N, C-alpha and C positions, 0 to 999 in steps of 0.2 A: 504493500500500500504506500501511496505517496500523498503528501500534504496537499490539500486543495486550498484551504484557507487556514491562516494562522490566527488564533484568537488571542492567546497569551502563552506564557512559558509552560502552562500546565494543560492547555486545551487546544486541540486542533480539529479541523474538519477534513475528512477524506471522502473520496468517491469510490464506489465499487464499480465492477465491470458494467453494470447496468446504468451507471450514472447517478445512483442514489447516494445522497449525502449521509454520512455517519459522523457523529461527534465522538471523539476519543478523549478521555481524561487520564492523566497520569502526571505525577510530579516530575517536572523537567522535560516532558515529552516534546514541548515546542521550543526549548531553550536553544538559542542560536540556530534556529531552523528557518527555512524559507519555503514558500510554495514550490511544490514538485520535489522536495527532499523526501527520501524514503523514511518510513517509520520503523523503529525498533519495536517489534511485537512485545518484547519483554517489559516495555515501559507502560503498556496499556493496562490501566487499572479498571476503568469503566468505559462502556460504549453505549451510545444511544442511537437507535435507528428510528427516526420519526416518520410516521406514515404520511404526513402532509408536509409539503415544502414550507407552508406558512409557519408551522410549528417549529421547524428547525431554524428558520430565520429569526423568530422571536427568541428562541433559546440562545442562539449564538449572540444576539444583541445583549441579552441578559447576562450571559457569561462574561461579556466584556466589562461589566460594571460590578459584578458581585464577587467577593473573595471566594477562592476555591473551597475553603473550609465550610462555608455556608452552603455551597452547592453539594459538597460531600455529605453534609448533614441531611439535606433534602433527599439525596439518593438513598442513603442508609435508611431513612424513615420510610420511603416508598417501598424498599425491598422488605423491610420488616412488616409493613402492612400487607404486602402481597403474600408473604409466607404465613402470616398469622390468620388472615381472612380467607386464604386459599382462593383468591379472586384476582382476575386481571384488572389492573387499574388503568384508567385513561392516561396515556403518556403525557398529556398536558399538565399533570400534577407536578412534574419536575419544574415547569415554568412557574406555576402559581405558588407552589410551596417554597421554592428558592426565593422568589420575590417577597413572599410573606415573611420568611425568616429574616431576610436582609432588612426589610422595613422595621420589623419588630426589634431587631438588635440596634438599629440606628436610633429608634425612638427611646430605647432603654438607656442609651448613652446620655440622652437629654433628660432622663428620669421622667419620661412620658409613657404612661401605661394605659392601654385601652381596656375599659371594663367590658367583659363579655356578659351582656345582660341575659343571654340565653344559656348560661353555663349549666344551670340546674336541669333545664330541659334536655340539653345535649347529653348530660350524664345519664339521664333516664332513657332517652330514645335511642341513643347510639353508644351503649356501654362498651362494646368491643373497640370501636373507633376511639372513644375517649381514653381507654386504657392504653391504646397505642400512642395517643397524644401525650399522655403522661410520660411514657417511656421516651417519646420524642424530645421532651424537655431535657432529659439526661443526655441524649445524643447531641443535642445542640450545645449544651454546656461542655461536653467532652470535646467537641470539635472546635468550638469557638471561644470557650472560656466565659460565655455569657449565660447567666442563669435567668430564665424568663419565668414569669408568674404562671399560676395554674390557669388563668384565663386563656393563655395562649394554647394550652392543651386542648381547650374547647374549640378554638379557631382551627387548629391543625386537624382535629377530628372532623370538622365540617369539610375541610379540603379532601380528606380521605373518603367521606361519604359522597362528596361531589364527584370524585374520580370514579366511583362505582356507578353512579346514576347519570353521569355525563350532563349535569346541569350546573349552572353557575352557583358560586358560594352565596351570592346575594339571594338566589332563589332558595337555597338551602335554609337561609335564615327565615325566609318567608314560609317555607314548608314547615319548619320546626314551630314557628309561631302559630300557624293554622292548627297544627296537631294539638298544641297545648290549649288553644281556645276551645276546640271541640271537646277535649277531655274535661276541661273545667265545666262546660255546659252539662256533660253527662254526670259529673260528680255532684253538682248542685241540684240538678233536676231529679236525679234518682237517689240522692242522699247516700252515696256509697263511696268507700275507699277501695282502691284496687290492690290486689296482690300482684305486685309488679314482677314477681319471680315465676308466676304461673304461665303455663303454656298458652292459656286462653288470652292472657294479656299480650303475650308475644305475638300471637296470631292477629289480635286486634290492631296492635301497633303496625304490623306489616301491612294490613289492609288500609289503615289510616294513612300511611306514607304514600301509597299509590293513589289513594283518593285525593289527598292534598296536592299531589303532583299534577293530577288532572285538573284540579280546581285552579291552580296557579297558571297553568298553560291554557286554560279554558278549552280543554279537550273533553267534551262530553261523551259519556258512554251510554248509548241508547240501545234498547232491545224491547221487542213487543212480546217476548216469549213468557214473561212471568207476571202478567197482569193479574191473573187469577190467584197466583201464589201471594202477591203483594196484598190483595184484598183480604185474604185469609190471615196473613201475618199482622195486618193492622188490627184485627180483632183479637187474635190469640196473644199477641205481644203488645197489648195496648200501651203499657207504661213506656216500653222501649220506643214505640212509634211516636208517642207524644214528645219524647226526647228528640227524636229525629226531626219532628216538626219545628222544634225550637232551633235546632241546628240549621235546618233549611232556611228559616227566617233570618238567622244571624248571617249565614253565608250569602244569602241574596242581598241583604242590606249592606254588607261590608265588602263583598268581593264580586257582586253582580254575577253570580253563578247560580244556576238552577239545578238542583239535584234531579237526575232522571229517576224514573220508577225503579230501574235496576239498582241504582245507587241507594235509593231509599230502602229497598228490599234487603240488600246485603248489610247495610249499615244497621238496620233494625235487628237483624238476626245476630250480628256481632255484639251489639249493645245488650240485647237480651241475654246472650250467653255469658258475657263478662260480668254483667250486673248480678245474674243468678249465682255465678261462682264466687262473687265477692261478698255476698251477704251471708 
């Protein structure tokens, strides 16, 4: 392989035989090198093959500005998340996470810390990702010498959730907020506290995540196959359906989104089940 672009002493870009660009990282891999110089394979520590040219352009621009230790921290966190969750993450997390780590460290130097107002919700809704976020703080401290507060573990968790769902972190904030609002309506309407360790709660949260995602993207789910079943459920699960009606009104007023009959049906069934198991 030969260097196509030189980013800095530790990062270069090469092209394969098909002309696809790959970013190579390694301490000193670009030291005193020039375009078209050969690469010593023994110096390669990390490599990234971005599926989209736009991604590699953004990443190479970012690598020019961010210290390699912070990028290494982002890479290590991504690898840990992939191994822990057994899921493939969107490659764009390298860009977003590196940028977030860099910004957080720069803010901390000025003693400016951003409060994560959704920290409690993140802990409850995304426990695995938050655990990774907590470990990420140790990785960042080990790589950069900067100790970041627990709020940042929550932000990092959202980046990881984002990389799984391929939505923006801003949308993840909105999604988490919607989920909490709906849960609060259920708690107050049905006068119940949830067993958050139960399988029923886990299933409900999973359903709620996808519902909230449809709501925020205004992607309605319509079906005419369960009209009869919905009519039956309204009667049989009266309390749960009355709760759904309050949720419908809240969603309509605050998000301009109308629940389809199908969504009403499944939301009623999930609420009935979780309320019954929590009482």
